[in-house]
N, C-alpha and C positions, 0 to 999 in steps of 0.2 A: 469591497474589502473593508475589513473592521480592524483598524491599526495594523498589527503585524499578522494577521489572520486573513486568509482568503476564503470567502464564501463560495463553496462549490456546489451547493444545492441541498435539497431536502434529504434526510435520512432515508425516507421511504423510496427515493428514486434509486437507492442502491439495493439490489436484491439481497435477501437474507442469504448468508453463506456464499456471497458473491462479491463482485468487484465492478468498479467503473474506472475509467482512466481520465486523466487530466493532462493535457499537453503543457509542457514548460519550455522555456527557452532552449534553443539548441536542437529542437527535434526530439528530445527525451519525453518520457511520460512518467507520471506518477499513478500508481494503482492504489485506489482507495477501497478497503475491504471492510465488509459488514459481517460480523459473526452472528451465530444463532441467538447469543445473548445481547445483541444490538450494541456490541462495542465497535468501535471504528479505529482502523489502523491504516497508515499510508507508508508505502514503500516505493522506491524506484522500481519501475516496472520491467525489471530484468534480474534473473537468477544469477547468482554468482558463479555458477558452474559454466554455462554456455549462453548466458544472456536470454534465456527462454522467458516468454512473456508471463509473468506470474499472475497477471489479471485474468488469464485464462485457465488457470489452476484450479484445483478443488480446495475449498475452504473447510477445514475440519478443526473444531475447537478454536484455538488461537494460533493455528498454523495454515499455511498453504503449501500444496504439493505442486511443484513445477510440472507443467504438461509435457516437457520434452524428455526428461530423465528421471522424474519421480523424486527429485531432491525436496526434502521437507524443510521449510523456512519458517522460523518463529516470527509471527507478525510483530510482536512487541519490540524484538531486538534486531530482526533482519538475519540473525544467525542461522546457518545450516545446522540441521539436527542429526543425531546419530553419528555415524563414522564420517559423513561429509564435513568439509571444511570450507568456509567461505562466509561472506557477509554482504547483504544488500543494504544500501543506505536507507535509514529510517527518516520519515518526515512527521514531526509532531502533528497529531490531528485530534479534534475534539468535536462534541456535539453541543450546540447551544440553541435552545428553543426549537429544536427540531431541524436545525441547519447544521450541515457538516462543514467544518473549518479546517484548513491546514495552514500550517505556518509558512508565511510568505518567505521569510529569510531562508528557511531550510529548503524550499523548493528551488530557489536560486542556486544554492550550494550543490543540490542533488543534480542540477542540470549542467553544472560546470565540468 
């Protein structure tokens, strides 16, 4: 851990247009996404619709489509797009020296 940031691994360990999950307290997971332009985003690994596993969805641009019912979720805000309404908790994430970091304080809040 680096201060308030939790080091979860190398950027190259996350597939381009893919995700990996990080377990947090209470049995929840954080989904960490890598876009085609190497931006990193982290969300609670549950769709606001029916709690589908967003980490298994299709990443396109800066959005992910839930694998259960095709809800499109903005990676930066966690907001459902289009006619759908709902929001998934967002976890601050960044890349430093090739390492992916997520905000430790936010991971604890997301798990609560």
